[in-house]
C-alpha positions as CSV (number, residue, x, y, z in Angstrom):
1,M,2.0,20.2,52.4
2,T,3.4,17.0,50.8
3,P,6.8,15.4,51.2
4,I,8.7,15.7,47.9
5,H,12.1,14.0,47.6
6,G,12.2,14.0,51.4
7,A,11.3,17.7,51.9
8,P,7.8,19.0,53.0
9,S,6.6,21.1,50.0
10,F,3.9,23.4,48.8
11,T,2.2,22.6,45.5
12,L,0.9,24.9,42.7
13,S,-0.5,23.8,39.4
14,N,-2.5,24.8,36.4
15,D,-3.4,23.2,33.0
16,L,0.2,23.0,31.9
17,V,2.5,23.2,34.9
18,T,2.8,21.5,38.3
19,L,5.5,22.7,40.6
20,H,6.5,22.0,44.2
21,I,8.3,24.5,46.6
22,T,10.1,23.2,49.7
23,R,9.0,24.8,53.0
24,D,12.7,24.8,54.1
25,G,14.8,26.9,51.8
26,G,11.9,27.8,49.4
27,M,13.3,25.7,46.6
28,T,11.2,25.1,43.5
29,A,11.5,21.5,42.2
30,P,10.4,19.2,40.7
31,V,8.4,21.1,38.0
32,R,6.5,19.2,35.4
33,F,5.6,21.0,32.2
34,R,3.1,19.6,29.7
35,L,4.2,20.0,26.1
36,G,1.7,18.4,23.8
37,E,1.4,14.7,24.7
38,R,4.4,14.6,26.9
39,E,5.8,16.0,30.2
40,V,9.2,17.4,30.8
41,S,10.9,18.1,34.1
42,P,14.2,20.0,33.7
43,Y,15.0,21.1,37.2
44,S,17.5,19.2,39.3
45,L,16.9,17.1,42.4
46,S,20.0,16.3,44.3
47,P,21.1,12.6,44.2
48,W,20.5,12.4,47.9
49,K,17.5,13.1,50.2
50,P,17.7,15.3,53.3
51,D,17.7,12.4,55.7
52,E,20.4,10.6,53.8
53,V,23.2,13.1,54.6
54,D,24.8,14.6,57.7
55,E,22.2,16.3,59.7
56,D,24.6,19.1,60.5
57,L,24.8,20.3,56.9
58,P,22.9,23.5,56.1
59,V,19.4,23.0,54.7
60,L,20.8,24.5,51.4
61,L,22.7,21.3,50.8
62,K,20.3,18.8,52.4
63,N,17.4,20.0,50.2
64,L,19.5,21.1,47.2
65,R,17.2,21.3,44.1
66,G,15.6,23.5,41.5
67,D,15.5,27.2,42.0
68,F,15.9,29.3,45.2
69,F,16.4,32.9,46.2
70,C,19.6,34.0,47.9
71,L,19.9,37.0,50.1
72,P,22.8,37.6,50.5
73,F,24.3,35.6,47.7
74,G,27.2,33.4,48.7
75,P,28.7,32.8,52.2
76,Q,28.4,35.2,55.1
77,E,30.1,35.6,58.4
78,N,27.0,35.5,60.6
79,G,24.5,33.3,58.8
80,P,24.1,30.3,56.5
81,P,25.4,30.2,52.9
82,H,23.1,32.0,50.5
83,G,21.2,33.4,53.5
84,E,18.3,32.3,55.6
85,T,16.1,32.6,52.5
86,A,17.8,29.4,51.1
87,N,17.9,27.6,54.5
88,R,15.1,28.6,56.8
89,A,11.4,27.7,56.8
90,W,9.0,29.8,54.6
91,S,5.4,30.2,55.7
92,L,2.3,30.3,53.5
93,A,1.0,33.9,53.4
94,S,-1.7,33.4,50.7
95,E,-2.9,31.0,48.1
96,M,-4.9,31.8,45.0
97,E,-5.9,29.7,42.0
98,N,-2.8,30.5,40.0
99,S,-0.3,31.7,42.7
100,L,1.4,31.0,46.0
101,T,2.8,33.7,48.3
102,L,5.3,32.6,50.9
103,G,7.0,34.7,53.5
104,I,10.0,34.7,55.7
105,E,11.4,36.9,58.5
106,A,15.2,36.6,57.8
107,S,17.0,37.4,61.0
108,D,20.5,37.3,59.3
109,V,19.6,40.4,57.2
110,S,16.9,41.8,59.5
111,A,14.4,41.9,56.6
112,S,11.0,40.5,55.6
113,I,10.8,38.8,52.2
114,T,7.8,37.5,50.3
115,K,8.0,35.1,47.4
116,T,5.1,35.0,45.0
117,V,5.2,32.2,42.4
118,S,2.6,32.6,39.7
119,L,1.3,30.6,36.7
120,R,-0.9,31.7,33.8
121,P,-3.4,29.5,32.0
122,G,-2.2,28.3,28.7
123,Q,1.4,29.2,29.5
124,T,4.4,27.0,30.3
125,A,6.1,29.8,32.3
126,I,6.8,30.4,36.0
127,Y,6.7,34.0,37.2
128,Y,8.8,34.8,40.3
129,E,8.5,37.9,42.4
130,H,10.5,38.6,45.6
131,R,9.5,41.6,47.6
132,I,12.1,42.7,50.2
133,S,11.1,45.0,53.0
134,R,12.9,46.6,56.0
135,L,16.4,45.8,54.6
136,E,19.1,48.4,55.3
137,G,22.5,48.5,53.7
138,D,24.3,47.1,50.6
139,F,23.6,43.5,49.9
140,S,24.2,40.9,47.1
141,Y,21.4,38.6,46.0
142,G,20.4,36.3,43.2
143,N,18.2,33.5,41.9
144,H,19.8,30.0,41.7
145,P,18.0,27.6,39.2
146,I,19.8,24.3,38.7
147,L,18.9,22.1,35.7
148,D,19.6,18.4,35.5
149,L,21.1,17.6,32.1
150,S,22.6,14.3,33.2
151,Q,20.4,12.2,30.9
152,M,21.2,14.3,27.8
153,G,24.5,12.4,27.0
154,V,27.8,14.1,26.5
155,D,27.4,17.5,24.8
156,G,23.7,16.7,24.4
157,A,22.3,20.1,25.5
158,R,23.0,23.4,23.9
159,V,23.5,26.4,26.2
160,S,23.5,30.1,25.3
161,V,23.1,33.5,26.9
162,S,22.1,36.9,25.7
163,P,24.9,39.3,24.6
164,F,27.4,40.1,27.4
165,R,30.1,42.8,27.6
166,W,32.5,41.1,30.0
167,A,33.0,37.5,31.1
168,S,35.5,35.6,33.3
169,V,36.2,32.3,34.9
170,Y,36.2,32.5,38.7
171,P,39.2,34.5,39.7
172,E,40.6,32.1,42.3
173,V,40.5,28.4,43.0
174,F,36.9,27.3,42.7
175,S,37.3,23.6,43.3
176,D,40.1,23.0,45.8
177,P,42.0,19.7,45.4
178,A,42.5,19.8,49.2
179,D,38.8,19.3,49.5
180,G,38.7,16.5,46.9
181,A,37.6,18.7,44.1
182,K,38.8,19.5,40.6
183,Q,38.3,22.3,38.1
184,A,39.0,22.4,34.4
185,L,38.9,26.0,33.5
186,K,41.8,28.5,33.7
187,I,41.6,30.6,36.8
188,A,40.6,34.3,36.1
189,A,40.6,33.7,32.3
190,L,38.6,36.3,30.4
191,F,36.6,35.3,27.4
192,S,34.3,36.9,24.8
193,D,32.8,33.7,23.4
194,L,31.2,30.8,25.3
195,S,32.5,28.4,22.7
196,E,36.1,29.3,23.4
197,V,36.9,29.4,27.1
198,P,40.5,28.8,28.3
199,L,41.3,25.5,30.0
200,A,43.8,25.3,32.9
201,D,45.9,22.8,30.9
202,G,46.0,24.9,27.7
203,G,43.6,25.2,24.8
204,T,40.0,26.1,25.1
205,T,36.6,24.4,25.7
206,D,33.1,24.9,24.5
207,L,30.7,25.9,27.3
208,T,27.7,25.9,24.8
209,R,27.8,22.1,24.9
210,Y,26.9,20.3,28.1
211,P,27.3,17.9,29.9
212,A,31.1,18.1,29.4
213,R,34.4,17.9,31.3
214,A,33.3,14.9,33.4
215,G,34.9,14.9,36.9
216,Y,35.2,18.7,37.1
217,E,33.4,21.6,38.8
218,D,33.7,25.2,37.4
219,L,32.1,28.6,37.6
220,V,32.0,31.5,35.1
221,M,30.3,34.9,35.2
222,M,28.9,37.0,32.3
223,I,27.9,40.7,32.6
224,S,24.8,41.2,30.6
225,E,24.4,44.0,28.1
226,D,22.0,46.7,29.2
227,A,18.4,46.5,28.2
228,T,17.1,48.6,25.3
229,P,13.6,49.3,23.9
230,E,14.2,46.7,21.2
231,Q,15.7,44.2,23.7
232,P,14.0,44.9,27.1
233,F,15.3,41.8,28.9
234,A,18.4,39.6,29.1
235,W,18.0,35.8,28.7
236,T,19.6,32.4,29.0
237,A,18.5,29.3,27.1
238,V,19.2,25.6,27.2
239,V,18.0,23.4,24.3
240,M,17.3,19.8,25.3
241,D,15.4,16.9,23.8
242,G,12.7,18.6,21.8
243,Y,12.3,21.6,24.0
244,V,14.1,24.7,25.3
245,W,14.2,26.0,28.9
246,F,14.8,29.7,29.1
247,S,14.9,32.5,31.7
248,L,14.3,36.2,31.3
249,K,15.6,38.9,33.6
250,N,16.0,42.7,33.9
251,P,19.8,43.3,33.8
252,A,19.3,46.4,35.9
253,D,18.2,44.2,38.8
254,F,20.4,41.2,37.9
255,P,23.6,42.5,36.1
256,A,25.3,39.2,35.9
257,T,24.7,35.5,35.1
258,L,26.8,32.7,36.6
259,F,27.1,29.3,35.1
260,W,27.9,26.6,37.8
261,L,29.1,23.6,35.8
262,S,28.7,20.7,38.2
263,N,29.7,17.4,36.7
264,G,31.1,15.2,39.4
265,G,34.0,17.4,40.4
266,R,33.3,17.3,44.1
267,S,34.2,14.0,45.9
268,A,33.6,15.1,49.5
269,A,30.2,14.4,51.2
270,P,27.4,15.0,50.4
271,W,28.6,15.2,46.7
272,E,30.6,12.0,46.5
273,S,31.2,12.6,42.8
274,R,27.5,11.9,42.0
275,H,26.2,15.4,41.3
276,L,26.5,14.9,37.6
277,G,25.4,16.9,34.6
278,R,24.0,19.7,36.6
279,L,24.0,23.3,35.4
280,G,23.3,26.2,37.7
281,I,22.1,29.3,35.8
282,E,22.3,32.0,38.5
283,D,21.1,35.6,37.8
284,V,22.8,37.7,40.4
285,C,23.8,41.1,41.7
286,S,27.0,39.8,43.3
287,Y,30.8,39.4,42.8
288,F,30.8,35.8,41.5
289,C,29.7,33.5,44.3
290,D,31.9,35.2,46.9
291,S,30.8,36.5,50.3
292,V,28.6,39.6,50.7
293,D,31.6,41.3,52.4
294,L,33.7,40.8,49.2
295,S,30.8,41.9,47.0
296,R,30.7,45.1,49.0
297,K,34.2,45.9,47.9
298,D,32.8,46.9,44.5
299,L,35.6,45.1,42.6
300,L,33.9,45.6,39.2
301,R,33.6,49.4,39.5
302,N,35.9,49.9,36.6
303,L,33.3,48.2,34.4
304,S,30.4,50.2,36.0
305,V,28.9,46.9,37.2
306,P,27.4,46.9,40.7
307,T,28.0,43.8,42.8
308,T,25.6,44.9,45.6
309,R,22.5,47.0,45.7
310,P,21.8,49.7,48.3
311,F,18.6,49.0,50.2
312,S,16.7,51.4,52.5
313,R,14.5,50.2,55.4
314,D,11.7,52.5,54.3
315,V,11.7,51.6,50.6
316,P,10.6,48.0,49.6
317,V,12.3,46.5,46.6
318,T,10.6,44.0,44.2
319,L,12.7,41.7,42.0
320,R,11.1,39.7,39.2
321,N,12.2,37.0,36.8
322,I,10.6,34.4,34.5
323,Q,11.5,30.8,33.8
324,A,9.8,28.9,31.1
325,V,9.9,26.1,28.5
326,A,8.8,25.9,24.9
327,E,8.6,23.0,22.5
328,V,11.0,23.1,19.5
329,P,11.1,21.2,16.3
330,E,13.7,18.5,15.5
331,G,17.0,20.0,14.5
332,F,16.5,23.1,16.5
333,G,19.9,24.3,17.6
334,L,21.7,26.7,19.8
335,V,19.5,29.7,20.7
336,K,20.8,32.9,19.1
337,S,18.1,35.3,20.3
338,I,15.0,35.7,22.4
339,K,13.0,38.8,21.5
340,P,9.5,40.2,22.2
341,D,6.9,39.2,19.6
342,G,4.0,41.3,20.7
343,A,2.8,42.1,24.2
344,D,2.6,38.6,25.6
345,R,4.9,36.4,23.4
346,V,8.6,35.9,22.7
347,R,10.2,34.6,19.6
348,I,13.1,32.2,20.2
349,T,15.5,31.9,17.2
350,D,18.3,29.4,16.8
351,C,21.7,29.9,15.0
352,D,20.2,28.6,11.7
353,G,17.3,30.9,11.7
354,L,14.6,28.4,12.9
355,S,12.2,30.1,15.4
356,V,9.4,29.2,17.7
357,V,7.0,31.5,19.5
358,S,6.1,31.1,23.2
359,L,3.3,32.7,25.2
360,V,5.2,34.7,27.9
361,D,4.3,38.0,29.4
362,W,7.8,39.4,29.2
363,N,6.7,42.6,30.8
364,G,6.7,40.5,34.0
365,V,10.4,41.2,34.4
């Protein structure tokens, strides 16, 4: 194990990818992808290290970085926020040439969880598998990747998501002024287009361009369209400097995607208005970022959208998703579609019809 940004971490690498996973919280970052003659590293590291902030903070905040698994998703009455999976130590269960398997006995949910992170030779993709055993009851959950777009300049990155059938700004105050926080979006506003989302002060703003709205912290949720034989996965994409980061999910397992737009809108410790240009892209089965107890109220039943999943102690559940990058040509714009292109490739097409093909085993979701 190696200290990475102040946190003991496991390492996995192949010919094109090197990644680190923190022991405490199981957080994946940094990740270096090799694209031709250069390396890119899109995942966020917090602007503080664990020993630079209050020792009483949850590990979630002390180690905050990259991607991590949350069970349950959000706060809970008798456990840390986003669950012990995002706060407690994971142990190494097995290590192979192209994969790591970590395990945790999560006492807050009385379950065993294994996390298998895999790479494939010749691919710039990360394959995640979380296997949940002995869990009983209805629980929310989700993945929580955070990208660092702070070096892209204002509106420098282009953000898009696969077709959705319902979307809303967080329905209550997300960034409370009493806590030294500010939000820009209109509370509970519904929208059908990411480029026209209502602002609290009137008018609309374009969420497909980021970083934007400096000094604010906001959250929105989109309910993905169901998978079809022609479109067997849902996706999110962020076009950056010559490459695109994208994620693939099964919308039956992860019905919603949250965008956490974190651009200096929190002034309290440990944030201190320095968490800039970060974008959380969180695939979840949850009611926004609210507690598991609120998610259990099934508040989106009128849309036939589950906000928890029933688990049975005797039936293990496996959740999979994929996160990857691909090189794109100059002028490549907002991603319009990501579709299968054979058994082990996807075609990524922008709004002007330009497309690139990336080696990804999309059946992995």
